[in-house]
BAVO-429869 format. One record per residue (C-alpha): residue number from 1; residue in one letter; chain; y, z, x. Coordinates in Angstrom, 1 decimal, always signed. Layout:
<atom><i>NUM</i><aa>A</aa><ch>A</ch><py>Y</py><pz>Z</pz><px>X</px></atom>
...
//
This chain:
<atom><i>1</i><aa>M</aa><ch>A</ch><py>-7.9</py><pz>-66.6</pz><px>-50.8</px></atom>
<atom><i>2</i><aa>P</aa><ch>A</ch><py>-6.9</py><pz>-64.7</pz><px>-47.6</px></atom>
<atom><i>3</i><aa>E</aa><ch>A</ch><py>-3.3</py><pz>-64.6</pz><px>-48.7</px></atom>
<atom><i>4</i><aa>A</aa><ch>A</ch><py>-4.2</py><pz>-62.9</pz><px>-52.0</px></atom>
<atom><i>5</i><aa>R</aa><ch>A</ch><py>-6.4</py><pz>-60.4</pz><px>-50.1</px></atom>
<atom><i>6</i><aa>A</aa><ch>A</ch><py>-3.6</py><pz>-59.6</pz><px>-47.6</px></atom>
<atom><i>7</i><aa>L</aa><ch>A</ch><py>-1.2</py><pz>-59.0</pz><px>-50.5</px></atom>
<atom><i>8</i><aa>Y</aa><ch>A</ch><py>-3.7</py><pz>-56.8</pz><px>-52.3</px></atom>
<atom><i>9</i><aa>E</aa><ch>A</ch><py>-4.3</py><pz>-54.7</pz><px>-49.2</px></atom>
<atom><i>10</i><aa>W</aa><ch>A</ch><py>-0.6</py><pz>-54.4</pz><px>-48.5</px></atom>
<atom><i>11</i><aa>F</aa><ch>A</ch><py>+0.2</py><pz>-53.4</pz><px>-52.1</px></atom>
<atom><i>12</i><aa>L</aa><ch>A</ch><py>-2.7</py><pz>-51.0</pz><px>-52.9</px></atom>
<atom><i>13</i><aa>P</aa><ch>A</ch><py>-1.1</py><pz>-47.9</pz><px>-51.4</px></atom>
<atom><i>14</i><aa>L</aa><ch>A</ch><py>+2.0</py><pz>-48.5</pz><px>-53.5</px></atom>
<atom><i>15</i><aa>L</aa><ch>A</ch><py>-0.1</py><pz>-49.1</pz><px>-56.6</px></atom>
<atom><i>16</i><aa>R</aa><ch>A</ch><py>-1.6</py><pz>-45.7</pz><px>-56.0</px></atom>
<atom><i>17</i><aa>L</aa><ch>A</ch><py>+1.8</py><pz>-44.1</pz><px>-56.5</px></atom>
<atom><i>18</i><aa>D</aa><ch>A</ch><py>+1.4</py><pz>-44.9</pz><px>-60.2</px></atom>
<atom><i>19</i><aa>V</aa><ch>A</ch><py>-1.6</py><pz>-42.6</pz><px>-60.8</px></atom>
<atom><i>20</i><aa>V</aa><ch>A</ch><py>-0.1</py><pz>-39.1</pz><px>-60.0</px></atom>
<atom><i>21</i><aa>P</aa><ch>A</ch><py>+1.8</py><pz>-36.8</pz><px>-62.2</px></atom>
<atom><i>22</i><aa>K</aa><ch>A</ch><py>+5.2</py><pz>-37.6</pz><px>-60.6</px></atom>
<atom><i>23</i><aa>F</aa><ch>A</ch><py>+4.7</py><pz>-41.4</pz><px>-60.9</px></atom>
<atom><i>24</i><aa>V</aa><ch>A</ch><py>+8.1</py><pz>-41.9</pz><px>-62.6</px></atom>
<atom><i>25</i><aa>Q</aa><ch>A</ch><py>+9.9</py><pz>-40.2</pz><px>-59.7</px></atom>
<atom><i>26</i><aa>L</aa><ch>A</ch><py>+7.9</py><pz>-42.2</pz><px>-57.2</px></atom>
<atom><i>27</i><aa>I</aa><ch>A</ch><py>+8.5</py><pz>-45.5</pz><px>-58.9</px></atom>
<atom><i>28</i><aa>K</aa><ch>A</ch><py>+12.3</py><pz>-44.7</pz><px>-59.1</px></atom>
<atom><i>29</i><aa>L</aa><ch>A</ch><py>+12.2</py><pz>-43.9</pz><px>-55.4</px></atom>
<atom><i>30</i><aa>V</aa><ch>A</ch><py>+10.6</py><pz>-47.3</pz><px>-54.7</px></atom>
<atom><i>31</i><aa>Q</aa><ch>A</ch><py>+13.3</py><pz>-49.0</pz><px>-56.8</px></atom>
<atom><i>32</i><aa>Q</aa><ch>A</ch><py>+16.0</py><pz>-47.3</pz><px>-54.7</px></atom>
<atom><i>33</i><aa>E</aa><ch>A</ch><py>+14.3</py><pz>-48.3</pz><px>-51.4</px></atom>
<atom><i>34</i><aa>T</aa><ch>A</ch><py>+14.1</py><pz>-52.0</pz><px>-52.6</px></atom>
<atom><i>35</i><aa>G</aa><ch>A</ch><py>+17.6</py><pz>-52.1</pz><px>-53.9</px></atom>
<atom><i>36</i><aa>T</aa><ch>A</ch><py>+16.6</py><pz>-52.6</pz><px>-57.5</px></atom>
<atom><i>37</i><aa>G</aa><ch>A</ch><py>+17.7</py><pz>-49.3</pz><px>-58.9</px></atom>
<atom><i>38</i><aa>S</aa><ch>A</ch><py>+18.2</py><pz>-45.7</pz><px>-58.0</px></atom>
<atom><i>39</i><aa>E</aa><ch>A</ch><py>+15.9</py><pz>-42.6</pz><px>-57.7</px></atom>
<atom><i>40</i><aa>R</aa><ch>A</ch><py>+17.9</py><pz>-40.8</pz><px>-60.4</px></atom>
<atom><i>41</i><aa>V</aa><ch>A</ch><py>+15.6</py><pz>-39.5</pz><px>-63.2</px></atom>
<atom><i>42</i><aa>R</aa><ch>A</ch><py>+16.5</py><pz>-37.9</pz><px>-66.5</px></atom>
<atom><i>43</i><aa>P</aa><ch>A</ch><py>+15.6</py><pz>-34.4</pz><px>-67.5</px></atom>
<atom><i>44</i><aa>P</aa><ch>A</ch><py>+13.2</py><pz>-32.8</pz><px>-67.8</px></atom>
<atom><i>45</i><aa>R</aa><ch>A</ch><py>+12.0</py><pz>-34.7</pz><px>-64.7</px></atom>
<atom><i>46</i><aa>L</aa><ch>A</ch><py>+13.3</py><pz>-33.5</pz><px>-61.3</px></atom>
<atom><i>47</i><aa>K</aa><ch>A</ch><py>+14.1</py><pz>-35.7</pz><px>-58.3</px></atom>
<atom><i>48</i><aa>L</aa><ch>A</ch><py>+11.5</py><pz>-35.5</pz><px>-55.5</px></atom>
<atom><i>49</i><aa>E</aa><ch>A</ch><py>+12.5</py><pz>-33.2</pz><px>-52.7</px></atom>
<atom><i>50</i><aa>G</aa><ch>A</ch><py>+11.3</py><pz>-31.9</pz><px>-49.3</px></atom>
<atom><i>51</i><aa>K</aa><ch>A</ch><py>+8.0</py><pz>-32.9</pz><px>-47.8</px></atom>
<atom><i>52</i><aa>E</aa><ch>A</ch><py>+6.8</py><pz>-34.7</pz><px>-51.0</px></atom>
<atom><i>53</i><aa>R</aa><ch>A</ch><py>+9.9</py><pz>-37.0</pz><px>-50.9</px></atom>
<atom><i>54</i><aa>D</aa><ch>A</ch><py>+9.6</py><pz>-37.5</pz><px>-47.1</px></atom>
<atom><i>55</i><aa>E</aa><ch>A</ch><py>+6.0</py><pz>-38.5</pz><px>-47.3</px></atom>
<atom><i>56</i><aa>A</aa><ch>A</ch><py>+6.6</py><pz>-40.9</pz><px>-50.2</px></atom>
<atom><i>57</i><aa>L</aa><ch>A</ch><py>+9.6</py><pz>-42.5</pz><px>-48.3</px></atom>
<atom><i>58</i><aa>A</aa><ch>A</ch><py>+7.4</py><pz>-42.9</pz><px>-45.1</px></atom>
<atom><i>59</i><aa>L</aa><ch>A</ch><py>+4.7</py><pz>-44.7</pz><px>-47.1</px></atom>
<atom><i>60</i><aa>I</aa><ch>A</ch><py>+7.2</py><pz>-46.9</pz><px>-48.9</px></atom>
<atom><i>61</i><aa>R</aa><ch>A</ch><py>+9.1</py><pz>-47.8</pz><px>-45.8</px></atom>
<atom><i>62</i><aa>E</aa><ch>A</ch><py>+5.9</py><pz>-48.5</pz><px>-43.8</px></atom>
<atom><i>63</i><aa>R</aa><ch>A</ch><py>+4.5</py><pz>-50.7</pz><px>-46.6</px></atom>
<atom><i>64</i><aa>L</aa><ch>A</ch><py>+7.9</py><pz>-52.6</pz><px>-46.9</px></atom>
<atom><i>65</i><aa>A</aa><ch>A</ch><py>+7.9</py><pz>-53.2</pz><px>-43.1</px></atom>
<atom><i>66</i><aa>A</aa><ch>A</ch><py>+4.3</py><pz>-54.5</pz><px>-43.2</px></atom>
<atom><i>67</i><aa>R</aa><ch>A</ch><py>+4.9</py><pz>-56.8</pz><px>-46.2</px></atom>
<atom><i>68</i><aa>P</aa><ch>A</ch><py>+3.0</py><pz>-60.1</pz><px>-45.9</px></atom>
<atom><i>69</i><aa>R</aa><ch>A</ch><py>+5.3</py><pz>-63.1</pz><px>-45.6</px></atom>
<atom><i>70</i><aa>E</aa><ch>A</ch><py>+4.9</py><pz>-66.1</pz><px>-47.9</px></atom>
<atom><i>71</i><aa>G</aa><ch>A</ch><py>+2.4</py><pz>-68.5</pz><px>-46.5</px></atom>
<atom><i>72</i><aa>K</aa><ch>A</ch><py>+1.0</py><pz>-66.1</pz><px>-43.9</px></atom>
<atom><i>73</i><aa>A</aa><ch>A</ch><py>-2.1</py><pz>-64.0</pz><px>-44.4</px></atom>
//
């Protein structure tokens, strides 16, 4: 099951975005980066800004660039 392990190791940092107080904003940012939605959130939530947004984007983009390809571990 090396393919499953590679997928897990690749995806785990993204899964961890879901366990912080601003998880909705982070998930919306992931949706925007993958072309499946936008980072727009409804009040009372505020869009991520500054260093927090930059760090999240860096992680998202790094993980997307390192995405395992089908059939390759």
